[in-house]
TIKOLTOR-581564 format. One record per atom (N, C-alpha, C): residue in three letters; z negated, x negated, y; residue number from 1; atom name. Coordinates in steps of 0.05 Angstrom, whole numbers, plus 5000, padded with zeros to 4 digits. Example, Ala and Ser with C-alpha at 12.3 -4.5 7.8 and 13.67 -1.06 7.14 Angstrom:
// TIKOLTOR-581564
- res, z, x, y, n, atom
- ALA, 4844, 4736, 4886, 1, N .
- ALA, 4844, 4754, 4910, 1, CA .
- ALA, 4844, 4736, 4934, 1, C .
- SER, 4858, 4743, 4955, 2, N .
- SER, 4857, 4727, 4979, 2, CA .
- SER, 4843, 4742, 5001, 2, C .
***
This chain:
// TIKOLTOR-581564
- res, z, x, y, n, atom
- UNK, 4952, 5000, 5396, 1, N .
- UNK, 4945, 4983, 5374, 1, CA .
- UNK, 4963, 4958, 5374, 1, C .
- UNK, 4951, 4936, 5368, 2, N .
- UNK, 4965, 4910, 5367, 2, CA .
- UNK, 4987, 4911, 5346, 2, C .
- UNK, 5011, 4903, 5353, 3, N .
- UNK, 5033, 4904, 5334, 3, CA .
- UNK, 5052, 4880, 5338, 3, C .
- UNK, 5045, 4857, 5326, 4, N .
- UNK, 5063, 4834, 5330, 4, CA .
- UNK, 5090, 4839, 5317, 4, C .
- UNK, 5110, 4825, 5327, 5, N .
- UNK, 5137, 4828, 5316, 5, CA .
- UNK, 5139, 4816, 5288, 5, C .
- UNK, 5150, 4832, 5269, 6, N .
- UNK, 5152, 4822, 5242, 6, CA .
- UNK, 5172, 4799, 5240, 6, C .
- UNK, 5190, 4797, 5259, 7, N .
- UNK, 5210, 4776, 5257, 7, CA .
- UNK, 5197, 4748, 5263, 7, C .
- UNK, 5174, 4748, 5276, 8, N .
- UNK, 5161, 4723, 5282, 8, CA .
- UNK, 5137, 4718, 5263, 8, C .
- UNK, 5131, 4736, 5245, 9, N .
- UNK, 5109, 4733, 5227, 9, CA .
- UNK, 5118, 4719, 5202, 9, C .
- UNK, 5106, 4695, 5196, 10, N .
- UNK, 5115, 4681, 5171, 10, CA .
- UNK, 5105, 4695, 5146, 10, C .
- UNK, 5120, 4692, 5125, 11, N .
- UNK, 5113, 4704, 5099, 11, CA .
- UNK, 5089, 4689, 5088, 11, C .
- UNK, 5066, 4702, 5087, 12, N .
- UNK, 5042, 4689, 5077, 12, CA .
- UNK, 5035, 4699, 5049, 12, C .
- UNK, 5041, 4724, 5044, 13, N .
- UNK, 5034, 4737, 5019, 13, CA .
- UNK, 5059, 4748, 5005, 13, C .
- UNK, 5058, 4747, 4978, 14, N .
- UNK, 5079, 4760, 4963, 14, CA .
- UNK, 5074, 4790, 4962, 14, C .
- UNK, 5048, 4797, 4958, 15, N .
- UNK, 5040, 4825, 4954, 15, CA .
- UNK, 5016, 4832, 4972, 15, C .
- UNK, 5018, 4855, 4984, 16, N .
- UNK, 4996, 4867, 5000, 16, CA .
- UNK, 4987, 4891, 4984, 16, C .
- UNK, 4961, 4892, 4977, 17, N .
- UNK, 4950, 4915, 4962, 17, CA .
- UNK, 4937, 4934, 4982, 17, C .
- UNK, 4947, 4959, 4981, 18, N .
- UNK, 4935, 4981, 4997, 18, CA .
- UNK, 4923, 5001, 4978, 18, C .
- UNK, 4897, 5007, 4982, 19, N .
- UNK, 4883, 5025, 4964, 19, CA .
- UNK, 4858, 5035, 4977, 19, C .
- UNK, 4847, 5057, 4967, 20, N .
- UNK, 4821, 5067, 4975, 20, CA .
- UNK, 4800, 5055, 4957, 20, C .
- UNK, 4783, 5038, 4968, 21, N .
- UNK, 4765, 5022, 4952, 21, CA .
- UNK, 4746, 5038, 4934, 21, C .
- UNK, 4735, 5060, 4944, 22, N .
- UNK, 4716, 5075, 4928, 22, CA .
- UNK, 4729, 5086, 4903, 22, C .
- UNK, 4754, 5093, 4904, 23, N .
- UNK, 4768, 5105, 4881, 23, CA .
- UNK, 4777, 5085, 4860, 23, C .
- UNK, 4786, 5062, 4869, 24, N .
- UNK, 4802, 5045, 4851, 24, CA .
- UNK, 4793, 5016, 4850, 24, C .
- UNK, 4776, 5006, 4868, 25, N .
- UNK, 4771, 4977, 4870, 25, CA .
- UNK, 4760, 4965, 4844, 25, C .
- UNK, 4741, 4977, 4831, 26, N .
- UNK, 4727, 4965, 4808, 26, CA .
- UNK, 4744, 4965, 4783, 26, C .
- UNK, 4760, 4985, 4779, 27, N .
- UNK, 4775, 4986, 4754, 27, CA .
- UNK, 4804, 4978, 4758, 27, C .
- UNK, 4819, 4995, 4770, 28, N .
- UNK, 4848, 4991, 4771, 28, CA .
- UNK, 4856, 4967, 4788, 28, C .
- UNK, 4846, 4966, 4813, 29, N .
- UNK, 4853, 4944, 4831, 29, CA .
- UNK, 4843, 4917, 4821, 29, C .
- UNK, 4820, 4917, 4810, 30, N .
- UNK, 4809, 4892, 4799, 30, CA .
- UNK, 4828, 4881, 4777, 30, C .
- UNK, 4836, 4898, 4759, 31, N .
- UNK, 4855, 4891, 4738, 31, CA .
- UNK, 4881, 4881, 4749, 31, C .
- UNK, 4893, 4897, 4767, 32, N .
- UNK, 4919, 4890, 4779, 32, CA .
- UNK, 4917, 4864, 4794, 32, C .
- UNK, 4897, 4860, 4810, 33, N .
- UNK, 4894, 4835, 4826, 33, CA .
- UNK, 4892, 4811, 4807, 33, C .
- UNK, 4875, 4812, 4787, 34, N .
- UNK, 4873, 4790, 4768, 34, CA .
- UNK, 4899, 4784, 4755, 34, C .
- UNK, 4915, 4804, 4748, 35, N .
- UNK, 4941, 4800, 4735, 35, CA .
- UNK, 4960, 4786, 4754, 35, C .
- UNK, 4960, 4795, 4779, 36, N .
- UNK, 4978, 4783, 4799, 36, CA .
- UNK, 4971, 4753, 4804, 36, C .
- UNK, 4945, 4748, 4806, 37, N .
- UNK, 4936, 4720, 4810, 37, CA .
- UNK, 4944, 4703, 4785, 37, C .
- UNK, 4940, 4715, 4761, 38, N .
- UNK, 4948, 4701, 4737, 38, CA .
- UNK, 4977, 4693, 4737, 38, C .
- UNK, 4994, 4710, 4749, 39, N .
- UNK, 5022, 4706, 4750, 39, CA .
- UNK, 5030, 4688, 4774, 39, C .
- UNK, 5010, 4677, 4788, 40, N .
- UNK, 5014, 4659, 4811, 40, CA .
- UNK, 5028, 4674, 4834, 40, C .
- UNK, 5022, 4699, 4838, 41, N .
- UNK, 5033, 4715, 4860, 41, CA .
- UNK, 5012, 4716, 4882, 41, C .
- UNK, 5019, 4706, 4906, 42, N .
- UNK, 5001, 4706, 4928, 42, CA .
- UNK, 4996, 4735, 4937, 42, C .
- UNK, 4971, 4744, 4934, 43, N .
- UNK, 4964, 4772, 4938, 43, CA .
- UNK, 4943, 4776, 4959, 43, C .
- UNK, 4948, 4795, 4978, 44, N .
- UNK, 4928, 4802, 4998, 44, CA .
- UNK, 4911, 4825, 4986, 44, C .
- UNK, 4885, 4819, 4985, 45, N .
- UNK, 4865, 4840, 4978, 45, CA .
- UNK, 4843, 4838, 4998, 45, C .
- UNK, 4837, 4859, 5012, 46, N .
- UNK, 4819, 4859, 5035, 46, CA .
- UNK, 4793, 4844, 5031, 46, C .
- UNK, 4778, 4848, 5009, 47, N .
- UNK, 4752, 4835, 5006, 47, CA .
- UNK, 4754, 4806, 5000, 47, C .
- UNK, 4778, 4796, 4994, 48, N .
- UNK, 4783, 4768, 4989, 48, CA .
- UNK, 4793, 4754, 5014, 48, C .
- UNK, 4812, 4766, 5027, 49, N .
- UNK, 4827, 4753, 5049, 49, CA .
- UNK, 4815, 4757, 5077, 49, C .
- UNK, 4801, 4779, 5083, 50, N .
- UNK, 4791, 4783, 5110, 50, CA .
- UNK, 4767, 4766, 5115, 50, C .
- UNK, 4767, 4752, 5137, 51, N .
- UNK, 4746, 4733, 5145, 51, CA .
- UNK, 4725, 4747, 5162, 51, C .
- UNK, 4700, 4740, 5158, 52, N .
- UNK, 4678, 4751, 5174, 52, CA .
- UNK, 4682, 4743, 5203, 52, C .
- UNK, 4676, 4761, 5221, 53, N .
- UNK, 4678, 4755, 5250, 53, CA .
- UNK, 4705, 4759, 5262, 53, C .
- UNK, 4725, 4767, 5246, 54, N .
- UNK, 4752, 4771, 5256, 54, CA .
- UNK, 4757, 4801, 5259, 54, C .
- UNK, 4776, 4808, 5276, 55, N .
- UNK, 4784, 4836, 5279, 55, CA .
- UNK, 4800, 4845, 5255, 55, C .
- UNK, 4790, 4864, 5240, 56, N .
- UNK, 4803, 4873, 5216, 56, CA .
- UNK, 4830, 4885, 5221, 56, C .
- UNK, 4833, 4902, 5241, 57, N .
- UNK, 4859, 4915, 5245, 57, CA .
- UNK, 4881, 4896, 5250, 57, C .
- UNK, 4878, 4876, 5267, 58, N .
- UNK, 4900, 4857, 5273, 58, CA .
- UNK, 4905, 4840, 5248, 58, C .
- UNK, 4884, 4832, 5234, 59, N .
- UNK, 4889, 4816, 5209, 59, CA .
- UNK, 4904, 4832, 5188, 59, C .
- UNK, 4898, 4858, 5186, 60, N .
- UNK, 4912, 4874, 5166, 60, CA .
- UNK, 4942, 4878, 5174, 60, C .
- UNK, 4946, 4882, 5200, 61, N .
- UNK, 4974, 4886, 5209, 61, CA .
- UNK, 4990, 4860, 5204, 61, C .
- UNK, 4978, 4837, 5210, 62, N .
- UNK, 4992, 4812, 5205, 62, CA .
- UNK, 4997, 4808, 5175, 62, C .
- UNK, 4978, 4815, 5158, 63, N .
- UNK, 4981, 4812, 5129, 63, CA .
- UNK, 5003, 4830, 5119, 63, C .
- UNK, 5005, 4854, 5129, 64, N .
- UNK, 5027, 4872, 5121, 64, CA .
- UNK, 5054, 4860, 5129, 64, C .
- UNK, 5056, 4851, 5154, 65, N .
- UNK, 5081, 4840, 5164, 65, CA .
- UNK, 5088, 4813, 5150, 65, C .
- UNK, 5068, 4799, 5140, 66, N .
- UNK, 5072, 4774, 5127, 66, CA .
- UNK, 5074, 4776, 5097, 66, C .
- UNK, 5080, 4799, 5087, 67, N .
- UNK, 5082, 4804, 5058, 67, CA .
- UNK, 5111, 4812, 5050, 67, C .
- UNK, 5118, 4807, 5025, 68, N .
- UNK, 5144, 4815, 5015, 68, CA .
- UNK, 5144, 4843, 5003, 68, C .
- UNK, 5121, 4849, 4990, 69, N .
- UNK, 5118, 4874, 4976, 69, CA .
- UNK, 5092, 4887, 4983, 69, C .
- UNK, 5091, 4913, 4987, 70, N .
- UNK, 5066, 4927, 4990, 70, CA .
- UNK, 5063, 4946, 4966, 70, C .
- UNK, 5042, 4942, 4952, 71, N .
- UNK, 5035, 4960, 4929, 71, CA .
- UNK, 5015, 4979, 4940, 71, C .
- UNK, 5022, 5005, 4942, 72, N .
- UNK, 5005, 5025, 4953, 72, CA .
- UNK, 4995, 5042, 4930, 72, C .
- UNK, 4969, 5040, 4924, 73, N .
- UNK, 4956, 5055, 4903, 73, CA .
- UNK, 4944, 5080, 4915, 73, C .
- UNK, 4958, 5103, 4910, 74, N .
- UNK, 4949, 5128, 4921, 74, CA .
- UNK, 4932, 5143, 4901, 74, C .
- UNK, 4907, 5146, 4908, 75, N .
- UNK, 4888, 5161, 4891, 75, CA .
- UNK, 4883, 5188, 4905, 75, C .
- UNK, 4866, 5205, 4892, 76, N .
- UNK, 4860, 5231, 4904, 76, CA .
- UNK, 4847, 5229, 4931, 76, C .
- UNK, 4831, 5208, 4935, 77, N .
- UNK, 4816, 5204, 4960, 77, CA .
- UNK, 4831, 5186, 4981, 77, C .
- UNK, 4853, 5174, 4973, 78, N .
- UNK, 4868, 5157, 4992, 78, CA .
- UNK, 4874, 5172, 5018, 78, C .
- UNK, 4884, 5197, 5017, 79, N .
- UNK, 4890, 5211, 5043, 79, CA .
- UNK, 4865, 5218, 5059, 79, C .
- UNK, 4841, 5215, 5047, 80, N .
- UNK, 4816, 5221, 5062, 80, CA .
- UNK, 4809, 5199, 5082, 80, C .
- UNK, 4820, 5176, 5078, 81, N .
- UNK, 4813, 5152, 5094, 81, CA .
- UNK, 4832, 5148, 5117, 81, C .
- UNK, 4823, 5152, 5142, 82, N .
- UNK, 4840, 5146, 5165, 82, CA .
- UNK, 4849, 5117, 5165, 82, C .
- UNK, 4832, 5099, 5156, 83, N .
- UNK, 4839, 5071, 5154, 83, CA .
- UNK, 4864, 5067, 5136, 83, C .
- UNK, 4863, 5079, 5112, 84, N .
- UNK, 4885, 5076, 5093, 84, CA .
- UNK, 4911, 5088, 5105, 84, C .
- UNK, 4908, 5111, 5119, 85, N .
- UNK, 4931, 5124, 5130, 85, CA .
- UNK, 4943, 5108, 5154, 85, C .
- UNK, 4927, 5096, 5170, 86, N .
- UNK, 4937, 5078, 5191, 86, CA .
- UNK, 4953, 5055, 5178, 86, C .
- UNK, 4941, 5043, 5158, 87, N .
- UNK, 4953, 5021, 5143, 87, CA .
- UNK, 4980, 5030, 5132, 87, C .
- UNK, 4981, 5054, 5120, 88, N .
- UNK, 5005, 5065, 5108, 88, CA .
- UNK, 5027, 5069, 5129, 88, C .
- UNK, 5020, 5078, 5153, 89, N .
- UNK, 5040, 5081, 5174, 89, CA .
- UNK, 5053, 5054, 5180, 89, C .
- UNK, 5036, 5034, 5182, 90, N .
- UNK, 5047, 5007, 5188, 90, CA .
- UNK, 5065, 4997, 5165, 90, C .
- UNK, 5056, 5001, 5140, 91, N .
- UNK, 5072, 4993, 5117, 91, CA .
- UNK, 5099, 5007, 5117, 91, C .
- UNK, 5099, 5033, 5123, 92, N .
- UNK, 5125, 5047, 5123, 92, CA .
- UNK, 5142, 5039, 5146, 92, C .
- UNK, 5131, 5032, 5169, 93, N .
- UNK, 5146, 5022, 5192, 93, CA .
- UNK, 5160, 4996, 5185, 93, C .
- UNK, 5144, 4977, 5173, 94, N .
- UNK, 5155, 4951, 5165, 94, CA .
- UNK, 5177, 4955, 5144, 94, C .
- UNK, 5172, 4973, 5125, 95, N .
- UNK, 5192, 4979, 5104, 95, CA .
- UNK, 5218, 4989, 5116, 95, C .
- UNK, 5215, 5006, 5136, 96, N .
- UNK, 5239, 5018, 5150, 96, CA .
- UNK, 5255, 4996, 5163, 96, C .
- UNK, 5242, 4974, 5173, 97, N .
- UNK, 5256, 4952, 5186, 97, CA .
- UNK, 5270, 4935, 5165, 97, C .
- UNK, 5265, 4939, 5139, 98, N .
- UNK, 5278, 4924, 5118, 98, CA .
- UNK, 5265, 4898, 5110, 98, C .
- UNK, 5241, 4893, 5120, 99, N .
- UNK, 5228, 4867, 5114, 99, CA .
- UNK, 5205, 4870, 5094, 99, C .
- UNK, 5203, 4893, 5081, 100, N .
- UNK, 5181, 4898, 5062, 100, CA .
- UNK, 5191, 4918, 5041, 100, C .
- UNK, 5185, 4911, 5016, 101, N .
- UNK, 5191, 4930, 4994, 101, CA .
- UNK, 5165, 4944, 4987, 101, C .
- UNK, 5166, 4971, 4985, 102, N .
- UNK, 5142, 4987, 4979, 102, CA .
- UNK, 5143, 4997, 4951, 102, C .
- UNK, 5121, 4993, 4936, 103, N .
- UNK, 5119, 5002, 4908, 103, CA .
- UNK, 5095, 5020, 4906, 103, C .
- UNK, 5099, 5046, 4905, 104, N .
- UNK, 5076, 5065, 4902, 104, CA .
- UNK, 5066, 5066, 4873, 104, C .
- UNK, 5040, 5069, 4870, 105, N .
- UNK, 5028, 5075, 4845, 105, CA .
- UNK, 5010, 5099, 4850, 105, C .
- UNK, 5015, 5120, 4835, 106, N .
- UNK, 5000, 5145, 4838, 106, CA .
- UNK, 4978, 5145, 4817, 106, C .
- UNK, 4953, 5141, 4826, 107, N .
- UNK, 4930, 5137, 4808, 107, CA .
- UNK, 4915, 5164, 4806, 107, C .
- UNK, 4919, 5177, 4783, 108, N .
- UNK, 4906, 5202, 4777, 108, CA .
- UNK, 4912, 5224, 4798, 108, C .
- UNK, 4936, 5223, 4809, 109, N .
- UNK, 4945, 5243, 4828, 109, CA .
- UNK, 4975, 5247, 4823, 109, C .
- UNK, 4984, 5271, 4825, 110, N .
- UNK, 5012, 5277, 4821, 110, CA .
- UNK, 5029, 5270, 4846, 110, C .
- UNK, 5051, 5255, 4842, 111, N .
- UNK, 5068, 5248, 4865, 111, CA .
- UNK, 5077, 5272, 4880, 111, C .
- UNK, 5083, 5294, 4866, 112, N .
- UNK, 5092, 5318, 4880, 112, CA .
- UNK, 5070, 5330, 4898, 112, C .
- UNK, 5045, 5327, 4891, 113, N .
- UNK, 5023, 5336, 4908, 113, CA .
- UNK, 5021, 5320, 4933, 113, C .
- UNK, 5027, 5294, 4930, 114, N .
- UNK, 5027, 5276, 4953, 114, CA .
- UNK, 5051, 5282, 4971, 114, C .
- UNK, 5074, 5285, 4959, 115, N .
- UNK, 5099, 5290, 4975, 115, CA .
- UNK, 5098, 5317, 4989, 115, C .
- UNK, 5088, 5338, 4976, 116, N .
- UNK, 5087, 5364, 4988, 116, CA .
- UNK, 5060, 5369, 5002, 116, C .
- UNK, 5041, 5350, 4999, 117, N .
- UNK, 5015, 5352, 5012, 117, CA .
- UNK, 5001, 5378, 5006, 117, C .
- UNK, 4997, 5382, 4980, 118, N .
- UNK, 4983, 5406, 4970, 118, CA .
- UNK, 4957, 5398, 4955, 118, C .
- UNK, 4942, 5418, 4948, 119, N .
- UNK, 4916, 5415, 4933, 119, CA .
- UNK, 4898, 5395, 4948, 119, C .
- UNK, 4888, 5374, 4934, 120, N .
- UNK, 4868, 5356, 4946, 120, CA .
- UNK, 4879, 5342, 4971, 120, C .
- UNK, 4904, 5336, 4971, 121, N .
- UNK, 4917, 5322, 4994, 121, CA .
- UNK, 4915, 5341, 5018, 121, C .
- UNK, 4922, 5367, 5014, 122, N .
- UNK, 4921, 5387, 5036, 122, CA .
- UNK, 4892, 5389, 5047, 122, C .
- UNK, 4872, 5389, 5029, 123, N .
- UNK, 4845, 5391, 5037, 123, CA .
- UNK, 4837, 5368, 5056, 123, C .
- UNK, 4846, 5344, 5049, 124, N .
- UNK, 4840, 5321, 5066, 124, CA .
- UNK, 4853, 5323, 5094, 124, C .
- UNK, 4878, 5333, 5095, 125, N .
- UNK, 4891, 5335, 5120, 125, CA .
- UNK, 4879, 5358, 5137, 125, C .
- UNK, 4869, 5379, 5125, 126, N .
- UNK, 4855, 5400, 5140, 126, CA .
- UNK, 4831, 5388, 5155, 126, C .
- UNK, 4817, 5369, 5142, 127, N .
- UNK, 4794, 5356, 5155, 127, CA .
- UNK, 4804, 5338, 5178, 127, C .
- UNK, 4825, 5323, 5173, 128, N .
- UNK, 4836, 5306, 5194, 128, CA .
- UNK, 4845, 5321, 5219, 128, C .
- UNK, 4857, 5345, 5214, 129, N .
- UNK, 4867, 5360, 5236, 129, CA .
- UNK, 4845, 5370, 5255, 129, C .
- UNK, 4820, 5372, 5244, 130, N .
- UNK, 4798, 5380, 5261, 130, CA .
- UNK, 4785, 5357, 5276, 130, C .
- UNK, 4792, 5332, 5268, 131, N .
- UNK, 4779, 5309, 5281, 131, CA .
- UNK, 4798, 5290, 5296, 131, C .
- UNK, 4822, 5290, 5288, 132, N .
- UNK, 4841, 5270, 5298, 132, CA .
- UNK, 4862, 5281, 5317, 132, C .
- UNK, 4874, 5264, 5332, 133, N .
- UNK, 4896, 5270, 5350, 133, CA .
- UNK, 4920, 5282, 5333, 133, C .
- UNK, 4932, 5304, 5343, 134, N .
- UNK, 4953, 5317, 5328, 134, CA .
- UNK, 4976, 5298, 5322, 134, C .
- UNK, 4985, 5282, 5341, 135, N .
- UNK, 5007, 5263, 5336, 135, CA .
- UNK, 5000, 5243, 5315, 135, C .
- UNK, 4975, 5234, 5314, 136, N .
- UNK, 4967, 5215, 5294, 136, CA .
- UNK, 4968, 5228, 5266, 136, C .
- UNK, 4959, 5252, 5263, 137, N .
- UNK, 4959, 5266, 5238, 137, CA .
- UNK, 4988, 5271, 5229, 137, C .
- UNK, 5006, 5277, 5247, 138, N .
- UNK, 5034, 5281, 5241, 138, CA .
- UNK, 5046, 5255, 5230, 138, C .
- UNK, 5039, 5232, 5243, 139, N .
- UNK, 5050, 5207, 5233, 139, CA .
- UNK, 5039, 5200, 5206, 139, C .
- UNK, 5014, 5207, 5200, 140, N .
- UNK, 5002, 5202, 5174, 140, CA .
- UNK, 5016, 5219, 5153, 140, C .
- UNK, 5021, 5244, 5160, 141, N .
- UNK, 5035, 5263, 5141, 141, CA .
- UNK, 5063, 5252, 5134, 141, C .
- UNK, 5077, 5243, 5155, 142, N .
- UNK, 5104, 5233, 5151, 142, CA .
- UNK, 5104, 5208, 5134, 142, C .
- UNK, 5086, 5190, 5139, 143, N .
- UNK, 5084, 5165, 5123, 143, CA .
- UNK, 5078, 5171, 5094, 143, C .
- UNK, 5060, 5190, 5089, 144, N .
- UNK, 5054, 5198, 5061, 144, CA .
- UNK, 5077, 5211, 5047, 144, C .
- UNK, 5092, 5228, 5062, 145, N .
- UNK, 5116, 5241, 5051, 145, CA .
- UNK, 5137, 5220, 5044, 145, C .
- UNK, 5141, 5201, 5063, 146, N .
- UNK, 5161, 5180, 5058, 146, CA .
- UNK, 5153, 5162, 5034, 146, C .
- UNK, 5127, 5156, 5032, 147, N .
- UNK, 5118, 5140, 5009, 147, CA .
- UNK, 5123, 5154, 4983, 147, C .
- UNK, 5116, 5180, 4982, 148, N .
- UNK, 5119, 5195, 4957, 148, CA .
- UNK, 5148, 5201, 4950, 148, C .
- UNK, 5166, 5195, 4968, 149, N .
- UNK, 5195, 5198, 4963, 149, CA .
- UNK, 5207, 5173, 4950, 149, C .
- UNK, 5190, 5152, 4948, 150, N .
- UNK, 5199, 5127, 4936, 150, CA .
- UNK, 5192, 5128, 4906, 150, C .
- UNK, 5210, 5120, 4889, 151, N .
- UNK, 5204, 5120, 4861, 151, CA .
- UNK, 5181, 5101, 4855, 151, C .
- UNK, 5161, 5112, 4841, 152, N .
- UNK, 5137, 5096, 4836, 152, CA .
- UNK, 5128, 5099, 4807, 152, C .
- UNK, 5104, 5090, 4802, 153, N .
- UNK, 5091, 5092, 4776, 153, CA .
- UNK, 5068, 5111, 4777, 153, C .
- UNK, 5062, 5124, 4755, 154, N .
- UNK, 5039, 5142, 4753, 154, CA .
- UNK, 5018, 5130, 4735, 154, C .
- UNK, 4993, 5135, 4741, 155, N .
- UNK, 4971, 5123, 4725, 155, CA .
- UNK, 4971, 5134, 4697, 155, C .
- UNK, 4984, 5157, 4692, 156, N .
- UNK, 4985, 5167, 4664, 156, CA .
- UNK, 5002, 5150, 4647, 156, C .
- UNK, 5020, 5133, 4659, 157, N .
- UNK, 5036, 5113, 4644, 157, CA .
- UNK, 5018, 5090, 4636, 157, C .
- UNK, 4997, 5088, 4650, 158, N .
- UNK, 4975, 5069, 4648, 158, CA .
- UNK, 4982, 5040, 4651, 158, C .
- UNK, 4962, 5021, 4649, 159, N .
- UNK, 4966, 4994, 4659, 159, CA .
- UNK, 4989, 4979, 4647, 159, C .
- UNK, 4993, 4980, 4621, 160, N .
- UNK, 5013, 4964, 4608, 160, CA .
- UNK, 5041, 4970, 4619, 160, C .
- UNK, 5048, 4996, 4621, 161, N .
- UNK, 5074, 5004, 4631, 161, CA .
- UNK, 5077, 4997, 4661, 161, C .
- UNK, 5056, 5001, 4676, 162, N .
- UNK, 5057, 4994, 4705, 162, CA .
- UNK, 5061, 4964, 4708, 162, C .
- UNK, 5047, 4948, 4693, 163, N .
- UNK, 5049, 4919, 4695, 163, CA .
- UNK, 5076, 4909, 4686, 163, C .
- UNK, 5088, 4922, 4665, 164, N .
- UNK, 5115, 4914, 4657, 164, CA .
- UNK, 5135, 4919, 4679, 164, C .
- UNK, 5133, 4942, 4691, 165, N .
- UNK, 5151, 4949, 4713, 165, CA .
- UNK, 5147, 4931, 4737, 165, C .
- UNK, 5121, 4927, 4743, 166, N .
- UNK, 5114, 4910, 4766, 166, CA .
- UNK, 5123, 4882, 4762, 166, C .
- UNK, 5119, 4871, 4738, 167, N .
- UNK, 5126, 4844, 4732, 167, CA .
- UNK, 5157, 4840, 4734, 167, C .
- UNK, 5172, 4859, 4724, 168, N .
- UNK, 5201, 4857, 4726, 168, CA .
- UNK, 5211, 4858, 4755, 168, C .
- UNK, 5197, 4874, 4771, 169, N .
- UNK, 5206, 4876, 4799, 169, CA .
- UNK, 5196, 4853, 4816, 169, C .
- UNK, 5175, 4839, 4808, 170, N .
- UNK, 5164, 4817, 4824, 170, CA .
- UNK, 5171, 4790, 4813, 170, C .
- UNK, 5184, 4789, 4790, 171, N .
- UNK, 5190, 4763, 4777, 171, CA .
- UNK, 5205, 4744, 4796, 171, C .
- UNK, 5222, 4755, 4813, 172, N .
- UNK, 5238, 4738, 4831, 172, CA .
- UNK, 5220, 4724, 4852, 172, C .
- UNK, 5196, 4734, 4856, 173, N .
- UNK, 5178, 4721, 4875, 173, CA .
- UNK, 5171, 4693, 4865, 173, C .
- UNK, 5167, 4690, 4839, 174, N .
- UNK, 5158, 4665, 4827, 174, CA .
- UNK, 5180, 4645, 4822, 174, C .
- UNK, 5205, 4653, 4823, 175, N .
- UNK, 5227, 4635, 4817, 175, CA .
- UNK, 5240, 4626, 4844, 175, C .
- UNK, 5238, 4600, 4851, 176, N .
- UNK, 5250, 4591, 4876, 176, CA .
- UNK, 5280, 4596, 4877, 176, C .
- UNK, 5289, 4605, 4900, 177, N .
- UNK, 5318, 4609, 4903, 177, CA .
- UNK, 5326, 4638, 4898, 177, C .
- UNK, 5310, 4654, 4885, 178, N .
- UNK, 5316, 4682, 4881, 178, CA .
- UNK, 5305, 4698, 4903, 178, C .
- UNK, 5317, 4721, 4909, 179, N .
- UNK, 5306, 4739, 4929, 179, CA .
- UNK, 5292, 4762, 4916, 179, C .
- UNK, 5274, 4775, 4931, 180, N .
- UNK, 5259, 4797, 4921, 180, CA .
- UNK, 5277, 4821, 4916, 180, C .
- UNK, 5274, 4834, 4893, 181, N .
- UNK, 5290, 4858, 4887, 181, CA .
- UNK, 5280, 4881, 4903, 181, C .
- UNK, 5298, 4899, 4911, 182, N .
- UNK, 5290, 4923, 4926, 182, CA .
- UNK, 5286, 4946, 4907, 182, C .
***
């Protein structure tokens, strides 16, 4: 898989949104995206930023590397998507290099279920294990465990609290001369 060096990728986006479209696009992501744009935060959202006729995988990888913050919205069906899990592996790799801050939001799913990969998350991985390469599934599991080990927000706190937390953590993006908080 194509993997350009993050040290040579210019910062194009303040925020990269990672989410499973079927679960969250119309309600939660739509609200979050509008709020970020209202705050003048340059935000990558796949249906807005991806151009027709271009290779999606390389564009996504470049967008992740060219972002300051990745907001990963984990829903019950997020682990069902190989695409989301590949994206998450890349996000966690760039985060490990220190050039990306990751902010998880657990949307109608318990963080402990994601971290321990039980219940619905376990069901999704059982399906992957029957279809995918073992090493790939192991990398997906590790990325999901690492993500769930980061302090995040839960959807039961709902939009207002999430946005307050998010706004305070991303405020430095909008003020020239300040650096992004970790």
